[in-house]
C-alpha angles and dihedrals in degrees: 000000000000114000111246115258124236114274112274115255124237119205115236115197124231115262150132125258142169105262123203135013137247096195103076124021125010095231090065094068157130102052109225138164113258131187119218124189122224116281140152125247132194112262093233139004119286109273132222090253093052093047090048090056090051092051092046092052098042107027089231115177113206126228091250090057093058125076113253118259110258088220088068092054108041112193094016121137105259089219089063094054098092132137115279146103146230115286125192113235121184115235122237091244144335116335134174106283091214092075113068092181087076091074105022120073133181106242119195110221095022112139140141088280093048106028094174094041130258113354094032128093143167099254108139090016099079091123094049120099113271112249137186090056118137123214095268090051091055091046092050090053091048092052091048090051092050090246139099140228118262126254117239090254092051092049095048092046092050092044091057089061094209097320119120125201099357115128094231129046090243099043141280101322124073091215110023108204088355093293121143105232103187143019103269135142113293110199136012115337128262102003110034122051122161091187132248106272084340096310116124106191120357122000131207110281112265096025091125130052118289119238129245092285093049094255121147128217096002082139122042132353096078136002110244132220121243128187092239118108111235107252130156138205116351091350088074088068100033102077105060112200095359108079093076099046104138102217122089086210092065104118095183124128096279092051091048092047090053095057112108118234111276094014133102108211130073119247129230128207116257119204140196105037124244147238087282095061112115127172094239094052114013114017089176102122088113133098093244094051119105138177133200119236131177111240091237094056122114117183140161094253103050126089136142148217132209137238135205122213126195117257130011121329112279140141101329115261112263094023095112093045091049093052097044094040 
């Protein structure tokens, strides 16, 4: 069997755009003009088959396959600190949408190879986005591929596909002409999902229409990691040059500011929404939408794709504009 090739790159031209939104969730604002230099982005998220090739060639062990550090869970029973990840589980019926623990469960043994835990695998899903990858797993793949992960500004700019200021990547209407444009929740969250074009959960990459740049799944299917620390309000402009530092080990001011109260690890900004996004709970299948995620998290709705910038690695293009607004 021939090893799967790296995802083809699509050139995205340099430009300026209005980043963010003030119409949906407060963490998306303020709207500001941002300049992004030309770069190339992978046409679709990294697939299970591609990630398997990376693991085979490098021996990489993902975060979900390593037992959690007891220092991160003071007072926890050591016997409970086993490798695993967060797995989405539909509820039997309606539940309060303020309590995410109703539909997320910690599953020992869950990993990219076994996304539902022991007894599950990815056979027949080789062309689906890889999931249960933490930030450092995605970054390791990108480095192996000779590429990088996108900044939040780069991702949002690419996701818009040449549009500027429209709520959705494809324009002003969520379903133009009645057509479903992305893999999002179809039904009542979190208990009733008819499936997006028949797909419940992830779908093969490229199942839904590409955007104006020819990019697939920039919206829906899986959330995707960016290098940008998750900051809100004035904090998004307060840490010049630091918010896009790629390493999860960066303990500078932006990393510290991104740590949620009571937690230990910095958070990165996820972009694009996922198959779990529903209008009554997570109307985040939009370019401006963002979500905070601890760098050590591995879940069944997060994946990634890589970018390639011209020249040697440096401060990511658009970082200064993003910080200064």
